[in-house]
N, C-alpha and C positions, 0 to 999 in steps of 0.2 A: 586710800581707800574708795572716796568720793568715787573718783577717777572708775576706780572698775567696776562699784556699783551700776554707775551709768554707761557702761561698756555691758553688763550683763543684761541691760533693763535694754538696753537697744539691740543687742542679740536677740532676747526673748520676743522684743516688736518685729522684727524683722522675718524672724522665725512664722511666728503667729501670720505673717503678710502672705510666707510663700505658701502655708499650709492655707489660707483661703485663696490663695490665687489657685494653687491647683485644685480647688474645690470647684471652683468658678469656671475654670477650663473642662475640668470633668463634667459639668453640669452643661454648659457652651455646646461639649461636642456631643453629649446626652441630648440635647435639644437643640438640633443643629437648624442653622436660620434658612427659610426657602431658595433653594438653588437659583441665580439667574438663568433666565433662560436665553434661547440661542437670538441674534438677529436673524434677521431677514436673509444673509448669504448663507447661514447656517443652514436653514430650513429648507432653504432650496438643496443647497449639498446633499442634505437626507431624501429627498424626492430623486438623486440621481443613483443610477446604479454602478458601484466600484467595480465590476465585472475582476475581481482580483487584482485591479491598476493597484501599485503603493499609495499610500493613502501622500504623503506629500505631491506627487506627481499627479492624484488625481486631485488634488484641490487646486491644485495650478492649470489643470486643462479646464476643471470647471469655474473656476475664478474666469477664465478668459470670455465663457460661455454667457456667464451671468452680466459681464460687464457690455455683452452685443445683444443682449436683450433688452426691448424695449421699458418705456416706465407704463404701459399699461403691462405685460406680463411680471415684472416685477411687484406689482400692486398687491395681489393676494398674499405674496410673501410677506412686504410689508406691512401689511394689514394684522396679519397672523401674526407677526412680531409686537406692535404695538401692543394687542388684544392681551399677548401674553405678559408685555413688561409693566401692564398696567394694573394684572392680575398680582404682578410679583410682587410690583410696590404696597401694596394693599396687603398683601400677607407679609413682608418686609415688615415694615410699618405695626402691623397686630402682633408679632416677634418681640419687634422692640418696647411692647409696651408690658408684656412681662416680664421685663427686666429690669434689677435696680441700676443704680446710678454705677456704680462698680461696676456689674456685669457689661453695663455696656461701655464701660472705660476700658474692659479686658478685652472685647468683641473690638473696639477701635486697635489696640495694642495688637490682637493676632491679626488682623487684616494688616495692618502696616508691617509686620512680622513678613509677611506672606508675598507683599507686595517687593519688600525688601531682598527675597530669597528669589525670587523673579529677575529682578533690575540685576542680581550678582548671577543667574544664569543666563542671561540673554549676553552681559557684558564680557563671560565666559566664553560664550557662543561666537563673540563677534571678533575677542583675539585669537580664536582659532581658527577663525574664518580669513583673517589678516596673515595667519601662518605664524601665531608665536611658539616657538620652537619649549623641545621639552628639556626640561631642568636637566645637567648634566648627573651621572650616577657616581657616587663613592665606589672607592675599590669595593666595601665591605656590601653593597648594594651588587653590586656584580656578580660579586662569590654567593650573594643569599639567592641569586637568578639561577647561576651556575648548578650551586648545591640542593636548591628545591627542585629541581627534575627528578633527582637522583632517590627521592626521597618516597615512602609508601603514602599512599593518596592517603589512609586511613588514618593517619598521624594527624593531631589536631592543631591547628596552626600553632596554638601556645607553645604546644612540645616541637615543633617543627622550629619556632624561633630558638628559642632553649637551644635543640640540638645543633643547631647551624652557629649560634655565636659561640658554644662551646667548641666547635674544632676549630672555629677559625681561630680563638685563642692557642690554640694548636701548633699551628701553621707555623713555619718557621719565616724570615722574613724574606728568603731568596722565593718559597712557594708564594706568600703573598705578591712579589713584586707581578707575577701576570697581572692580577688585579688590577694593581695601581697602572701598571701601562695601559690597560682596559679605560680605566676611570682619566686617564690625561687623556687620552682618545677622544674621547664621548667630550671630555670639556674642551678640546678644542672644538671640536662638531657643533655644539653649543653656542659657542663663539662665533663660528662663522653664522651661523642661522641668525643668531641675535643682531648680526649687524643688518641683514637682509631683511628680518622680521624691522627695524626700528626705520629702516631705507622704507619700508613700504608703507609705516605708519606717519611719518613723513611726507609721502607723495600721495598719501588720503586724506591728509588734516588730521589726523586721530594722533598726536602728540600728545595727549592725558595718557593714554596707553603704554607710554615708553616706561620701562621698568626704573621705580626709584633708584637702584643698586647702577643701573647704567648711566645714569646721569648722573650719580655721584663719583664713577671711576673717570667718569668725561672731563668733569669737573678739577678733578684730579690730575688727568693728563693733561688739561689745557694751564693749569695753575705751573705745571712741569716745563710744559714750553716755554710760558711768561720768564718763567726765573730761568731758565737758561737762556733766554733770548738778552736778560737785562745784563746777568752775567757776563756773555760774550759783548755785550757794549762795552763794560765796565774795563774789559781785558782792553778792548781795541781803542778807548780813550786812553789806557795808560799806556798801550804800545806806543800810542801816537805821541806823547807828554816825552815818554824815553828817547824816541828819533829826534824830538827838536831839543832837546837837552846839549 
């Protein structure tokens, strides 16, 4: 009985904490902190004319221009950036002074979550640049892609999924075989690309990105090879003993 009461009390406390956290998040979103100002290079970038050049190329070209500028040419942007940063810090301190300790902790938590999200995005982009292959498709996913192309665009997503699932269940095994074959082919594609990806990771010194499932499979294969060698050694030893009898 007492355990149940404790559980109910803990659950109520947790619920109250989440409600308070929600209102603190709402308060922080309505009372947003001052925006961090642009650095000297970004201020220089704003003064340049893009002329419709794609943003990545525009940034790359002007980064080279910025690098070639003399210290005197850079100085106005550096001074403007310093002034903006000084003003930002004053406004940020004034904003922090209006918050309670809990709200400050909540603000730090949100910043940490954003940093983690940025880190994950960067890691994902880096893996993609190193040639990370797409996961293989299942037979059902292959069928879904094929079937979805023939459905009316007006259908809602939930209705589309329900209809596709019902149609899949009506197919016979022989009718499904086509999609099983596609899935097998895509699995072979993934296996080949994964080998190339792992090789690329090792050559670039990024072994930490090797998928854990690949390492597990690799250890299993190595264990099988060692076991096979050990058994072969035992067979050879026994064969040699029989010959010496």
